[in-house]
N, C-alpha and C positions, 0 to 999 in steps of 0.2 A: 802636719808627724808628729807636732808636741802633743798630749791630751789637753780635753778643757781644764780649769779646774775646778767644776761642777762635776768630774768624771767620779761613778759611783763604784771603784775597784775597791776590791777587798786588801786588806794590809795583805801583804806575804811576803817579805823581806822579813833574813833570821839578820835580827840582833846576836852583836856578840860581846857587848854592856853598854854602861853608858853612855849616850854617845856616839854610837855609829850603826851603819851600815852595808850586811854583808850582803852581796849581790853574788847568786849560782847559778853556773851551767852544768851539771855534772865534773870536771875535779878545776876545770875555771873558772877560778870569783874571785871580786874586787871587796878593802875592804875600807870603807869612807871615813872619815866625819860625819855633820847630819846635813853639811854645807856641798857637799859634793868632794869637797876637794882631798886627795888623800898627800897625812902630812909625811915628811922622814922623819927620821929615829925612833919607830914603834913597830906594832904589826899591821898597819894601814899597810899597801899596796892593792899589785892589780899582779895576782897570779894564775898563770902555770903552767902542764908539765911540772909543777910542783919548783916553781922556782918564781918570785918573787922580778915578776918581766921592768916591774913601775912601779920607786918606790916613792915620790914625788910628780903630783897632778895637782894642781894646785890654779885657782885660779882667779884673779885678779881682777878689774874695774877701777882707771884713772890708778893704776900704784895703792886703792883700799883693796880690803878683802874682801869679798859684800855681807849685808843682813840678812841673816837666813830668816825661813819665815814657816816655810812650812818641809817635811816631805811626805813625795805620795809614793808608795810601795806602789808598782801594777801587780807584779808579778813576786816571783824568787830571785829573776834573773835581770830583773826589771825597777827604775824608778824614775820618779822626778823629783826635782829636789826646787823649790821657788827661793826665789829672794831678791833681794834687790840693792840696787844702788845709796851706800846710806844716805842719808836728807842733809843737806847743806848746811850749816850754821844756821839758828836762827828759824832751821823750819823744821817742822813734826811730818811735814810728809818725804819723799823720794816722786818723782818724775817716770824715776826707771826700774821694771820688773823685769825682772834677769829667768826664766825658765833653762834647766841643764834634764835632758829624759835619756838614764843610762839604761844601754844594751850590758851584757858579755852574753859567748859564746864564741870561743876558742880566739879572740882578738873581745875587745870592746870598743864601742859607738859610741860618739856625747854628742847631742842637737844643742846646740844653746842659741834659744832668741833673748833676743833682746827688745820690751815690748815703750814703749814714749805714752806715755800718760797723758805727758804734758801739752801746753799750749802750743808748745812753739816748739822745731828746734833741738835738739840736743846733740852735738859731739860728747864723743867715750872714747877710750881705749880700755879694748878687754886684753889681755896681755895669760894663757894659761901657760908655767912650768912646768918639767915634762924631765924627768931622771930616773934611773933604775939603777940597781946595785947588784941585779942579776942571785941572789942572797937562796940557798936553800931554803925552802919548809919548813922545814924544822931546827934548823936555824939558828930563824925567825924567831919559832911560836915557845926557844926555850932562849930566845932573850940575849943571845951570842952574834950575830949575823955581822959577819966579820967579811961579805963579800970583797972581793978588786975592783968591782964599781962597775959602768962603763963610758965608753968612748964617744961623745957624739958627733955627726958630721954633717953637715947637707947637702943633703945630691939629690935633686930629679924633684925636686920644692915640696920635697920630703923629707923625716927627720930622722938619722936613722942612727940608733942608739947598738954600740955590738960591746958584748962583754968580754973586758979584759981577760979574763981566763982563759976564754973558750971559746974563737971571731965566729963558730961555727952559734952562733945563740945570738937571737937580738931582738931586736923591734922599730917596725918601723910608725911613723906617724904621719898621718895626711888631715889635710883639709878644706876645707873650700869656703872660696870666699875670702881669694887669696890674701893669706897671711904673709907677711913678715918671717920670715925662718931667720934666728941666729942659733946659733950649738944650745940649746938646752930652753927652747920659751921659741911659740907663734902669740905673736903683736897680730894684729887690729888696730889701725884707724877707721870711727865713726863718725856719719853724721847722720843720725836717726829721726824722719821725720815730726815732722806733727801726729803723734795717734798713731802711728807706724812703726813695723817693729823691723827686723833684722836676725838674720839667720847665718851660724853655719855646722858644719856638719865636722865632728873626729872624730877617725877612724885606730884605732891604736892596733896593727897585726902581729901577736911576733913571728921570731925568726930561728927555725930550724935547720943544722944541717944548709942554712945558706939561704935554705927558701921562705918566705912569707909562707906563710898557714890559711890557709882557705877559711875565713871565718859564718860562721852559722846565722848570718843575715848579709843583706845587700842596700850597698847607698838607696836610701831612703827608704826602702822598707815597712810600713807601717809592724808596734810590735805584734799586734797578734796574728799578724803572718808570716811572722820568722822563721823556722824547725824549731829551737825551743818553745816558744807559744804550741805548735801545734804538736810533738811528742806531750805535750802537756796537757794540751788537752785533750790528745789520743787513749791518754789517760785516766783522765774524769771518763770521757762516753764510756771502755771500755768499764771500769769497774762501779763493782755497787752502786746504784742508784740509791742515796741519801739522802732525809728530808728529815726538817725538824719544823714541829710550827713556831716554841718564843727567840726570838731570831739573835741569841745568845749565843744555844747550843749550834743551829744553821750557820753561822758564823765558824766553829770549835771544824766544826766538822768540815767544811769549805774549807782552812787550816788544814787540817790533818792532809786531807788528799794533797795539797799542794805542799805540804811541808817533805812527807810523802812521793811524793813523784817529784823531787826536787833530789831527791836523797837515789835514788832510781841510776844506776849505774847498766850499762850492758853488757855480756860476759863476748869479750870476740872470740872463746872458744863457742862458743855457745851463741850462735847468734836467732837474736829474737826472744834471749831469756832475758831475762835483769835481776840483776841482785839489788840488796838496800845496803847500803855503804855503816860506817857507823855514828858517820855524825861529821855535821858541816858547822866552820868549813875545813875546817883541821885535817877529819879523818871521815876522804871521799873514797876510802878503799871498803876492800870485802875483810871486819871483823870476823874471824868464827861463828863468837856467839853472841854476840848484840846482834850480827845478820842474822839467825835463825832466830834468834828468840824476836827479834821485829815482824819475821817475816809469817813467824809462828801467828804472834798478835792478827797482823794484817791480815790471817787466811780470812773473815769473812768481806774484804775490800775485792780482793787480788789473788788465784791459787797459785800464778804463777809467778809472781815475786818467791814469793818460799821455794817453787819450785827449781827456780832460778838459784834460787840461794845455796842448795842443797846441791844445785850443783856442782 
């Protein structure tokens, strides 16, 4: 399910500032640091329907943060974070490599793979800390998130987080590979064989009106087969074909298509027509002037984008 480290995928994630990575699919988006962690106290989080439904999503290995090696964006809605267990005292290298493959789309899916590069089996404890404040998106953006927070319970092999202010809103977190569940955390105690690997798939599903929202992906589904990937590829195929001999210009053109594709939203009143949102991640809605100007400038790529925006 994870991509090989020599993948040639072009960078396409939206960066919101130094040290942060944003993945976005429509009005669903996740802001994390370059390790993949969502840390409380700032603007980081997983957002759904203008609400921060995850304010903490932090991974630790043997009780310590992992050491970041690289971030590999695959598309605007998916990325892979590469890290390792910090080397033991007196050693320059670590034998444990950790890969986090994240995807957003009406929910969040993260596949964590730990690979043992050493010649001996390794014991490890992996913990994912989870919390939510259910703060309003614009309150977070303004730096005044003062939501009531969440109550967290363990029920039926899942973590269930509920908004204290509105019990109909919540988040369900499930995982494979039999984690130990406690309020606020999932823990795995592992023995990873020499030259072997271990993985788990974790899914966070928002809850509205007491019912979980169907995600735009399936368990174990390859990223390029998910609904966000199919829609982006359809946009690329239907848009004007652009090419350039200069690899820098070719990369800029590909990035342009990816970014415009990420800003496309479908108008439920006019099915089949899309409009351009004003900007990711905080303004994923229609702004008349901004959207019209973007649709006008994108006419060489796609006429329907301007038509949908006008309607």
